[in-house]
C-alpha positions as CSV (number, residue, x, y, z in Angstrom):
1,M,61.9,111.0,66.1
2,R,64.1,113.1,68.4
3,V,62.5,116.0,69.9
4,L,64.0,118.7,72.3
5,L,61.6,121.2,74.2
6,V,63.5,124.2,75.8
7,D,60.8,125.7,78.4
8,D,61.5,126.7,81.9
9,H,57.9,125.6,83.0
10,E,58.4,122.0,83.8
11,L,54.5,121.6,84.2
12,V,54.3,121.7,80.5
13,W,56.9,119.1,79.8
14,N,54.5,116.0,80.2
15,G,51.7,117.6,78.2
16,T,54.0,118.5,75.4
17,R,55.6,114.9,75.2
18,R,52.0,113.2,75.4
19,L,51.0,115.8,72.4
20,I,54.1,115.1,70.3
21,E,53.6,111.4,70.8
22,E,50.0,111.7,69.7
23,V,51.0,113.6,66.6
24,A,53.7,111.1,65.8
25,R,51.3,108.2,65.9
26,G,49.5,109.9,62.9
27,V,52.9,110.1,60.9
28,E,53.4,107.2,58.5
29,G,55.4,104.5,60.0
30,S,54.6,105.8,63.4
31,P,58.1,106.7,64.7
32,A,59.1,106.3,68.3
33,V,59.6,109.5,70.0
34,A,62.7,110.2,71.9
35,F,61.8,113.4,74.0
36,T,64.2,115.7,75.8
37,A,63.2,118.7,78.0
38,V,65.6,121.2,79.2
39,R,64.9,124.6,81.0
40,D,67.0,126.9,79.2
41,V,69.3,127.7,75.9
42,E,72.6,127.0,77.9
43,S,71.2,123.4,78.7
44,A,70.0,122.8,75.4
45,C,73.5,123.6,73.8
46,R,75.0,120.8,75.9
47,Q,72.7,118.3,73.9
48,V,74.5,119.2,70.5
49,D,75.6,115.6,69.9
50,A,72.0,114.8,69.6
51,D,70.4,114.9,66.0
52,F,67.0,116.3,66.5
53,D,64.1,116.3,64.3
54,L,62.2,119.1,66.0
55,I,63.3,121.8,68.7
56,L,60.4,123.7,70.3
57,L,61.9,126.7,72.0
58,D,60.0,128.9,74.3
59,Y,60.5,132.7,73.5
60,H,60.5,133.9,77.2
61,L,63.5,132.1,78.9
62,P,65.7,132.8,81.8
63,G,69.0,134.0,80.5
64,V,69.3,133.8,76.9
65,G,65.8,134.2,75.2
66,G,63.8,135.8,72.2
67,L,65.5,136.3,69.0
68,Q,68.9,135.9,70.8
69,G,68.0,132.4,71.9
70,L,66.8,131.5,68.6
71,R,70.2,132.7,66.9
72,R,72.1,130.9,69.6
73,M,70.0,127.6,68.8
74,Q,70.6,127.8,65.1
75,A,74.3,128.1,65.6
76,A,74.3,125.2,67.9
77,F,72.0,123.0,66.0
78,D,72.8,124.2,62.3
79,G,70.1,123.2,60.0
80,A,67.7,122.0,62.6
81,T,63.9,122.6,62.4
82,I,63.4,125.1,65.3
83,C,59.9,126.3,66.1
84,M,59.4,129.2,68.6
85,V,56.5,128.7,71.3
86,S,55.1,131.7,73.4
87,A,52.3,132.6,75.7
88,E,52.3,136.0,74.1
89,G,53.5,137.6,70.7
90,G,52.5,140.5,68.7
91,A,52.9,140.8,64.9
92,E,56.3,142.3,65.1
93,E,57.6,139.5,67.4
94,I,56.0,136.8,65.1
95,R,57.4,138.7,61.9
96,A,61.0,138.8,63.3
97,V,61.0,135.3,64.4
98,L,60.0,134.1,61.0
99,E,62.4,136.4,59.1
100,A,65.2,135.0,61.4
101,G,64.6,131.5,60.1
102,A,62.3,129.7,62.6
103,A,60.2,126.9,61.4
104,G,57.0,128.6,62.8
105,F,55.4,130.5,65.6
106,L,53.2,128.5,67.8
107,P,51.0,130.3,70.5
108,K,50.7,128.6,73.9
109,S,47.1,129.9,74.1
110,Y,46.4,127.4,71.4
111,R,43.8,124.5,72.2
112,E,45.4,121.2,72.1
113,S,43.8,120.3,68.7
114,E,45.1,123.6,67.3
115,M,48.6,122.9,68.6
116,A,48.5,119.3,67.2
117,T,47.5,120.8,63.7
118,A,50.4,123.2,63.8
119,L,52.9,120.4,64.8
120,R,51.8,118.1,62.0
121,L,52.7,120.8,59.7
122,V,55.9,121.7,61.0
123,L,56.9,117.7,60.9
124,Q,56.0,117.9,57.1
125,H,58.9,120.5,56.8
126,K,56.5,123.3,56.3
127,V,56.5,126.7,58.2
128,Y,53.6,127.2,60.6
129,V,52.1,130.7,60.6
130,P,49.3,131.6,63.2
131,A,46.1,132.4,61.0
132,E,45.6,135.3,63.0
133,F,48.8,136.9,61.9
134,L,48.7,135.6,58.3
135,F,45.3,137.1,57.4
136,A,45.4,140.1,59.7
137,Q,48.7,141.1,58.6
138,E,48.7,143.2,55.3
139,V,51.6,141.9,53.0
140,V,53.5,145.0,51.8
141,R,53.7,144.9,47.9
142,A,56.4,146.6,46.0
143,G,53.9,147.5,43.3
144,V,56.2,146.5,40.5
145,A,54.7,145.7,37.0
146,D,55.8,142.2,37.2
147,E,54.1,141.3,40.4
148,V,52.2,138.0,39.8
149,R,48.3,137.9,41.0
150,S,47.1,135.6,43.5
151,E,45.1,133.6,41.4
152,D,48.0,133.0,39.0
153,L,50.5,132.3,41.8
154,P,50.4,128.5,41.7
155,G,50.9,128.1,38.0
156,F,53.7,130.9,38.2
157,L,55.6,128.8,41.0
158,R,55.2,125.6,38.9
159,S,56.1,127.0,35.4
160,D,57.7,130.2,35.6
161,L,60.3,129.6,38.2
162,S,63.5,127.7,37.4
163,A,63.9,124.5,39.2
164,R,66.7,125.9,41.4
165,Q,64.6,129.0,42.2
166,R,61.7,126.4,43.4
167,Q,64.4,124.6,45.3
168,V,65.6,127.7,47.2
169,L,62.2,129.3,47.9
170,A,60.9,126.0,49.2
171,L,63.8,125.8,51.6
172,A,63.6,129.4,52.5
173,L,59.7,128.9,53.4
174,Q,60.6,125.9,55.5
175,G,62.6,128.4,57.7
176,L,66.1,127.6,56.8
177,P,68.7,130.4,56.8
178,N,70.3,131.5,53.5
179,K,73.7,129.8,54.7
180,T,72.0,126.5,55.4
181,I,70.2,126.7,52.1
182,A,73.6,127.3,50.3
183,R,75.2,124.6,52.1
184,R,72.4,122.2,51.3
185,L,72.3,123.0,47.6
186,Q,76.1,123.5,47.3
187,I,75.9,126.9,45.9
188,A,77.2,130.2,47.1
189,E,75.1,132.2,49.5
190,G,75.2,135.2,47.2
191,T,73.5,133.0,44.8
192,V,70.8,132.0,47.2
193,K,70.3,135.8,47.9
194,L,70.0,136.5,44.1
195,H,67.4,133.7,43.5
196,L,65.4,135.0,46.4
197,S,65.5,138.5,45.5
198,M,64.3,137.7,41.8
199,V,61.4,135.6,43.1
200,Y,60.5,138.5,45.8
201,R,60.3,141.0,43.0
202,A,57.9,138.7,41.0
203,L,55.8,138.2,44.0
204,G,55.8,141.9,44.9
205,V,57.4,141.5,48.4
206,S,60.4,142.4,49.9
207,N,61.5,139.6,52.3
208,R,60.7,135.9,53.2
209,V,57.8,136.7,55.6
210,G,56.0,138.5,52.8
211,A,56.8,135.6,50.3
212,L,55.6,133.1,52.8
213,C,52.3,135.2,53.4
214,R,51.7,135.6,49.8
215,V,52.2,131.9,49.2
216,L,50.0,130.8,52.0
217,Q,47.3,133.3,51.2
218,A,47.0,132.1,47.8
219,G,47.0,128.4,48.8
220,A,50.0,127.8,46.4
221,A,52.3,125.9,49.0
222,G,51.7,122.8,47.3
223,A,53.1,124.2,44.1
224,L,56.6,124.0,45.6
225,D,56.4,120.1,46.6
């Protein structure tokens, strides 16, 4: 398993590596960890020949950081699992990062056990959303007549969505941008947007962060496996 950490505080490099190795030991097959750490996005982009399984990107970096840094990394490592890490982050920052297609937002304030739990989830190709954001954030509903109730959501995802809609939604909730989803499924990007807009309407939300919150709040993520 190849992991890239982009963080300008070199003191966290060894601790992160140790934690990643610990998490990897709990993965079936116990894959060996090839760990690379760099201080900024420019240095990270010089690693483009490496096929990373996970990229941990600090939000506050010298030079290019924040959403700009995320987009730069997405362009350089197309389709890679990129998870944002930050010592601080309000609801708007978390929402923007998830909407931009990050595979999660990991607060540096987490205890080691909490960080390990979050990393395990990300390595299972699922998006990690901090619980304090998920349950404090009111998901804005469109209030349309065909909105699915939370208790009916798992059944709806399994039975009412087409196979293609489930595929598109599952990939969107993994944090993949529409362009990457289209390429992976070999369909037009406009088709991806159409599928998502139909699903969002049924869920009573307007974007993928709203959909992610609804699915997680209802405990319905397993219905997309």
